[in-house]
Phi, psi and omega in degrees: 000115176289126174274113181262149185294147179240128180260181185283000184241355187221134175238127176276121187266323183228141180289177177303143177248355175263357186298338177293345183288162176306166179311131178290331193299332186272003187245156178258155178289151185274144172262169173304309182299319171303319183291321178293329184282349177292115185302167171232139180247143176205172172053043172300127187222116177284146173287165186298336170268003180068017180269334186232171182210130172267145168209162170258128175247128178250139174226156179276143176239102184285337169294324181263000177060038184196166173270154182228130186255140177225160181268129181240150175231141178217149173287152187298339178276004182089358179264167168072029179299130185211140175274116187272339176220151188216043181287161180293326186267348177093175187214171183197177172055052178290133179226136178283143165291157184308322182270003175081357187273343174231151180236131181258144180204165179252130182206161169246112187230153175062229179273007173311122171279338183219164171306144177228165179273128177240167183228139175221141176292144177303323183292340180112169175132202184276133172286134179250128178296131177257331184237160167225068185274139177297337170232166194287136181278150173213171182056040189294139184212136181275140167294152182291340168286345185079008187270340185225156165241127178264146185205167176247146178205148171288145176304146172292160173294156177279166182296325176300316185290322176292325178293312176299321179291326178306311185265019173075020177275100190257012178293135183228159180268120177303136184068313189282002170271001182284143185260137171294158179247131180234174178264136173229170165219151179235132185273133182299316190289328187243344183068021172281142181248153182225126178282125187261325169242151182202141179145179183277061174201168182241137184269110183270351173182154179210157180210131179277139178290164185300325180276355176079006184262354183209155179240124164272137180201174182237134180244132184242155183286353181192174182268003180290153175300330172285353174281340191295330172292355180257015182279155177232161177275132176230162169228157173196166180290160184294348170265000174101354185276171180046047175289131184233131170266132184259341179231152175215106180192173183273015186248142179272142179243158178214164170078021181304137186207124179288146177289164181310326182261008172070019183262345187215161177230129176266153171200167184236140175213147178280073184213181173275177184300342185261349186068031185249330182247154182248167183061075180221168171290141190301131174245157183256122182243166167222143183223134176296136177295331176290354182103156181141186185272139177292141184246135176281121177281314171244104191251179174076355177082006184294326174239140175270097194287138175252224173298136182232153181214138179293148173289172183308311184260357176080013175286335181222173185225123169279138178215157164264150175213142178268121182238042182104253183268005183224157175222128179215172177268133187236163173229143180226127176291128181303325185270305190278340185060023181277127177264128175231148182270138178263321171244153181225159176123174182274083185202171172232138184274122181281322184194158171200150179215133178251135179246114183290337173292332176254339181076022173257148178241130179248138178208152174244125173242134185257140172210174178294352172238020180203113183290348176133048170304149177272131175238153176238143179215162163259114187288351185267326187275331178091006184293157183280152184293145175258117185296127181252320178269159170214066181277330196251013182298320183297316182300320186288314182294336185259341190245140169284128185239141185296142167287160187208143179219162174272134183229147180230151175207178186258132171287181183289343179259007181086011179281147182279131177237153187228155175195182177244142183233118179258141187267153168300147185299323181251049186292137175240126184301143179097341182263139179268141185236156164301157176227145166249117178270121183245124181255136183279166180279187182122265001282000181279075182204192171195147175276133187234166173300134178181173177287164184277148184245149173296343177289333174243348164044042183309307179303327179296303181301324175299316175308319188279356172100024179259144158283150176239115182253121175239101182275134171271073187296164176305134189109350179273154184275170178085000180244012188091164189291320181297315181300313183294319192267012173296341175277350182288120179093348183186100184298310186259063170259305174251342188303309183284335174289332176296320178298312185290320173303321168301311178298325182288330177289328175285333172294316178302325179280357180079021181265312190265140168268110186288001175256003181226079188223147174233155182227135183208157173178166182231147182056245174302324173304327179281325172301318181297318175305318183294325177291318189294317182293340178262345177268332181214154170252021186281340174279132177278343178205154182207156177220120180255106181260121175044048174265142180281143181239334183224107186288344175283313181282331172301320182302312182284336186266332190289164177267011170217142177233328192303318182285333186277327185311322182289341186294322192258345180085020178151185176269159180276348175255006172283164177299139176059037190294147179284060184296326175309314177294325177300312182292320182293325182268007185255110183295341181306329181272013177234013182287353174292343179275349194283139177230352183278128178293128197223116173282156181227132181223142178194154171277143179303321186258024191288122177266332176296305175237078194306155188304329186297337180295317178288331176292315178302316184290310185298321176292324184286316184294321180295322180296326184267012176070023179268131180300129183200161165220149175241119181251129182239139179259109187300136173075000189266150183258227187277050182174150173256118189266318182299143185298317176305317177297317187285327173294315184301311193294316178297317184298308188290326172295315180294324175295318174301315190289314184291321185300307190270326185280305183261354182050048174216166183278164182230128173267113182306134168292147177256150183289148173301335182268111182052056187298340180291341178266000192234049189254159162090174180282143183217173169086354180081000000 
């Protein structure tokens, strides 16, 4: 462990986390293509007897220009890894039959117009299609007796809509053309489907009870994204009868799950302990099926609660929690409310699954030295987890990775702020290096220990000699409600100043060269970039990804308003609207101050932060003579998915940073597909 100098404004909280790996000198730096090429693992599922594990592995296919996922199986002792599916379009959502003999999954094969449910014997063989549903099934769950698979699916087009489509009448009613989602089940023996819920509402999530007799679910008034915060908790019989509403409040809930004895339902909500106010760190609640007031089980906003599951006997609940730069699995007693850690470490939980019949839990945790191998543990015994998959051994063995530490500093008001700092690969003590400041999206989120993404390409920046700084500014989760809610009533009060005080703390330590700095971020990270370039001209380059610039137009054009209303104290179109606050928090009206050369990137079909926001920023920068380019990814929403687009984004940003920060050329990485046709510097 390297001891680093500590100034009076920075405290090093956590030591280097990559030091246990083999010597870096024998390894080569990662490239953008390397990062894109790292597989991802998700949806790990233990077999009913606890002896085998299913998971979904996604790999890039450069010829198809996308990632393709397949289902894999491995014994819990790590042996016998085998790929179970190999369809051209990929597969997902593997689920064991209750006796473990059959695996169900969702795939689109042959002439399928949509994804369908397929079955394959665990021993291997040909997959058989079970459903011919008009829309793609999701959230598939076996009934405990193995007779049914339950699933959710959006409503099909009406006969009138199909007739209009047939004659190419493609005019649609904005927002009103969205379809509700309902619960269905398919009988295994016959393939016949039955609709379980029906009505003018949408089911945002559901969970079958362990005995298969009941379903806990959430009903929202409509299918729009902005309808989700209006959802409520319901229970019903497994055939859809006897539906009963359990919550009535102005807060949206999620993750409903019945206790083992069907007497209670747990759920998670972004609210205070009384379920009366909105925009808090998510809490865990339990409500009686017989009716009554929901009780907070993890209260006070100390933990930012994620997915929750009942223990085998129902005396406790497992849940994931974000605690700032870390996310782990915890257990809480339902009666005594005592919280204990199930997993520990500088990591983030990607997914986990608990099997009550065996008491075993499978989980995937990501860290700067583990892209997310799957492990199995018994959460009650406290025994060490056993690593099951070994997918990433060669990646770690071959590549040099940056060292990382947790840093903290004081905001302008004296509040403690925290972040992550990644070091240049060839860092030498006493030398100042350029820095790229990356701010996370959300903003109700946080940057945590985890594997690297091609969208932020930290190892590539480290190889080029940059520090990468990720500050968890005011408005981030995992630091308590007061820290999160600092944005309520004024989005940019301390948040952007937290970023700059963090930068100044690193300069004070003698690490960062304050004359060679770049700023980047996507979504809320883009909002922050837009604010920063109007607040200071200290950055030599910036990249704004899908960022808001004008909160008045953003409010009306985005697919969500509920989460944003608290920031400004009301809507922009109500009587006596808080327009002064909207304008004060909109960087557009301060773009005359911008001197920083700024790239702008966005998806053509982004509903969350519409392309028009990026156009407004680009036009303003051009008007003021600020060097800029606007890059639009066709057909993409709130993120660039195609492999070539991901490679382009990293290349164009790196080229921009090298040009304006370090005054040197950057050689673009070539695509693995026909690299001889993809050479040289591009993009201006």
